[in-house]
C-alpha positions in Angstrom: 0.0 0.0 0.0 1.4 3.4 -1.1 -0.3 6.7 -0.8 -1.8 9.3 1.5 -4.7 9.0 4.0 -6.6 12.1 5.1 -7.1 11.2 8.7 -9.3 13.1 11.1 -7.3 13.4 14.3 -9.3 13.5 17.5 -8.6 16.0 20.2 -6.4 14.6 23.0 -4.4 12.4 20.7 -0.8 13.1 19.6 0.1 12.9 15.9 2.5 10.1 16.7 -0.3 8.2 18.4 -2.2 8.4 15.1 0.7 7.0 13.2 0.9 4.0 15.5 -2.8 3.4 15.0 -2.4 3.6 11.2 0.4 1.1 11.2 -1.7 -1.3 13.2 -4.9 -0.8 11.1 -3.2 -1.2 7.8 -0.6 -3.7 9.1 2.3 -1.7 7.7 5.6 -0.5 9.0 6.2 2.6 6.9 3.9 5.5 7.9 4.5 9.1 8.8 2.6 12.4 9.1 3.4 15.7 7.3 3.6 18.0 10.3 2.3 17.6 13.8 -1.1 18.8 14.9 -1.4 19.9 18.5 -2.8 17.2 20.8 -5.4 19.6 22.0 -6.6 20.3 18.5 -8.6 18.1 16.2 -8.8 17.9 12.4 -7.0 17.1 9.2 -3.7 15.1 9.5 -2.4 13.7 6.2 -0.6 10.4 6.8 1.8 9.0 4.2 2.2 5.2 4.0 4.5 3.0 2.1 6.5 4.7 -0.6 4.6 7.9 0.0 6.7 8.5 3.1 9.4 9.6 0.7 7.3 12.6 -0.4 6.3 13.8 3.1 9.2 16.2 3.2 7.7 18.0 0.2 4.4 18.3 1.9 5.7 20.1 5.1 5.3 23.5 3.5 1.7 23.0 2.4 -0.6 25.8 3.7 -2.7 24.9 6.7 -6.3 26.0 7.4 -8.0 26.3 10.8 -11.2 27.4 12.4 -10.5 28.7 15.9 -12.1 30.6 18.8 -10.4 33.5 20.5 -11.6 34.4 24.0 -10.7 37.9 25.1 -10.1 39.2 28.6 -7.9 36.4 29.8 -4.3 35.1 29.2 -3.2 31.6 30.1 0.3 30.2 30.6 -0.2 27.9 27.6 -2.0 30.5 25.4 -4.9 28.0 25.1 -7.8 26.6 27.2 -5.6 23.9 28.8 -3.5 26.4 30.7 -3.9 28.4 33.9 -5.3 31.9 33.8 -2.4 34.2 34.6 -3.9 37.6 33.6 -7.3 39.2 33.4 -8.8 42.4 32.0 -12.3 44.0 32.2 -11.6 46.2 29.2 -14.5 46.4 26.7 -13.4 46.2 23.1 -15.5 47.4 20.2 -16.2 45.2 17.1 -14.5 47.7 14.7 -11.4 47.5 16.9 -11.4 43.7 16.7 -11.6 43.8 12.9 -8.8 46.4 12.8 -6.6 44.2 15.0 -7.2 41.1 12.9 -6.3 43.0 9.7 -2.9 43.8 11.3 -2.0 40.2 11.3 -2.5 39.4 7.6 0.6 38.8 5.4 4.1 38.4 6.8 4.3 38.4 10.5 6.7 37.6 13.3 5.9 35.3 16.3 7.8 34.4 19.4 7.2 30.6 19.8 5.3 29.8 23.0 7.1 28.0 25.9 4.5 25.3 25.6 5.7 24.0 22.2 7.8 21.1 20.9 10.7 23.4 19.9 14.0 22.4 21.5 16.4 24.5 23.6 19.8 22.9 24.3 18.3 19.5 23.7 15.2 19.9 25.7 11.7 20.5 24.5 10.3 23.9 25.5 7.2 22.4 27.0 9.3 20.2 29.3 11.1 23.3 30.6 7.8 25.2 30.9 6.3 22.4 33.1 9.3 22.9 35.4 8.4 26.6 35.7 11.3 27.7 33.5 11.2 30.3 30.8 14.0 30.8 28.2 14.5 33.4 25.6 13.1 32.5 22.2 13.9 34.2 18.9 11.0 35.6 16.8 10.2 33.5 13.7 8.5 34.5 10.5 5.1 33.2 9.5 2.7 34.0 6.7 -1.0 34.6 7.2 -2.6 34.1 3.8 -6.2 34.6 5.0 -7.7 35.7 8.3 -11.4 36.2 8.5 -13.7 36.8 11.4 -16.8 34.5 11.2 -18.7 35.6 14.3 -18.3 37.8 17.4 -20.3 37.0 20.5 -19.5 39.0 23.6 -15.8 38.2 24.3 -15.6 35.2 21.9 -14.5 35.5 18.3 -14.8 32.6 15.8 -12.3 33.0 13.0 -10.9 31.2 9.9 -7.2 31.3 9.1 -5.0 30.0 6.3 -1.3 30.1 7.2 2.1 28.9 6.5 4.1 26.1 8.1 5.3 27.0 11.6 2.4 29.4 12.5 1.2 29.1 16.1 -2.5 29.9 16.3 -2.3 30.1 20.1 0.3 32.8 19.8 -1.8 34.6 17.1 -4.7 34.7 19.6 -2.4 36.0 22.4 -0.9 38.7 20.1 -4.3 39.9 18.9 -5.4 40.2 22.5 -2.3 42.3 23.3 -2.9 44.6 20.3 -6.4 45.2 21.6 -5.0 46.3 24.9 -6.4 43.4 26.7 -5.6 39.6 26.8 -6.7 36.7 24.7 -6.3 32.9 24.5 -7.2 30.2 22.0 -10.2 28.5 23.4 -10.9 26.2 20.5 -9.1 25.0 17.4 -9.8 22.6 14.5 -7.7 22.1 11.4 -9.9 22.1 8.4 -7.4 21.7 5.6 -3.8 20.9 4.7 -3.1 21.7 1.1 -5.5 19.7 -1.0 -6.7 17.6 1.9 -10.0 19.0 3.4 -11.9 18.1 6.5 -15.0 17.1 4.6 -13.0 14.3 2.9 -11.2 13.1 6.1 -11.9 9.8 7.8 -11.6 9.0 11.5 -9.6 6.2 13.1 -12.8 4.6 14.3 -14.2 4.5 10.8 -10.9 3.0 9.5 -11.1 0.2 12.0 -14.5 -0.8 10.7 -13.2 -1.3 7.1 -12.0 -4.6 5.6 -8.7 -4.9 3.8 -10.1 -4.2 0.3 -12.1 -1.2 1.4 -9.1 0.3 3.2 -7.5 0.6 -0.3 -10.3 3.0 -1.4 -9.4 5.6 1.3 -5.8 6.0 0.1 -5.1 8.9 -2.2 -2.4 8.7 -4.8 1.1 10.0 -3.9 0.9 13.0 -6.2 -2.3 14.2 -4.6 -0.1 15.7 -1.9 2.2 17.4 -4.4 -0.2 19.6 -6.3 1.8 22.6 -5.2 4.7 21.4 -7.3 4.8 22.1 -11.0 4.1 19.2 -13.4 6.1 18.0 -16.4 5.0 15.3 -18.8 7.4 13.3 -20.9 7.2 10.7 -23.6 7.2 7.0 -22.5 10.5 6.5 -24.4 12.3 8.2 -21.5 10.8 5.9 -18.8 13.7 3.5 -18.4 16.3 6.2 -18.4 14.6 8.2 -15.8 13.8 5.5 -13.3 17.4 4.2 -13.6 18.9 7.6 -12.7 20.0 8.7 -16.1 19.7 12.3 -17.2 17.2 13.1 -20.0 17.9 16.1 -22.3 15.1 18.6 -22.5 14.4 21.1 -25.3 15.6 24.6 -24.4 12.2 26.0 -25.4 10.6 24.4 -22.4 13.0 26.1 -19.9 10.9 29.3 -19.8 8.0 27.2 -18.4 9.9 25.8 -15.4 12.3 27.0 -12.7 15.7 25.4 -12.9 16.8 23.2 -10.0 13.3 23.3 -8.4 11.5 20.0 -7.6 8.5 19.2 -9.8 6.2 16.2 -10.5 7.3 14.0 -13.3 4.8 12.0 -15.4 5.6 9.6 -18.2 2.7 8.6 -20.5 0.4 10.4 -18.0 1.6 8.2 -15.1 3.3 9.8 -12.1 6.8 8.4 -11.7 8.4 10.6 -9.1 10.0 13.9 -8.3 12.7 15.5 -10.4 14.3 18.8 -11.4 15.9 20.5 -14.4 19.6 20.9 -14.1 21.9 22.9 -16.3 25.3 21.9 -17.6 27.0 24.4 -19.8 24.3 25.3 -22.3 22.4 22.0 -22.0 19.4 21.4 -19.8 18.5 17.9 -18.5 15.9 16.3 -16.3 17.2 14.3 -13.4 15.1 12.4 -10.9 15.4 13.1 -7.2 13.1 10.3 -6.2 11.6 7.5 -8.2 8.3 6.4 -6.9 7.1 3.9 -9.4 8.0 0.3 -10.1 11.3 -0.2 -11.9 
């Protein structure tokens, strides 16, 4: 079995726990996710199995989509509902001020990673240090907010949708918005509704997977290239198949160069069949296609 499963991760389960369950359900050894989802959040977790584990690195940068709830007036030590309330404010905030604050966080932003995160400091995970009551200095990191839309405001609670880049902390986004409003805020709810081309309406739960027989399990596996739609596609004649899958370079017409970026990974198809990931390389005035990863049978 080779491909990608759009798993609905339940709240309270780690991404690694999901992988262990997938290995057991499908009776396979090779399985991996494409970026962790917080244990306290539910939603889309694409899982690569078999040969598809070799494409997971290309899926790490896929945009993520969430629906969350920001509660104003309180700050917690974890920046979410699981933490202890450490600050409180009675300040009343107007709706137009909330919209203005949200607009400030669209585009390129900087975030200081929360102490309750899996990032490491001198070999130790930050959340391990935080649980010991320790705080260390963290460098700000860049993130991109592609879309940020308020769906509903009810008293001090704000339901919002966000589409963002890899490495964005939604908890920190809520905390920062609270600060901009001159009060406090924490993430009181979060569900991931999309990762790239994988959407929540097409996801399947672990309980549902456990009910399926071996043949039906095959039907829930997406093809490997389904997770690579963000990469450019190039199609070649079948006469090049043997050369490509055996690691040989294939000369490409210079007229095609304007359509593709040199030395950038793209999906390679031969006779309309996906065979793997390659790139165009230049040697003197010649351009060739070289495979990075062959993902079809030799």
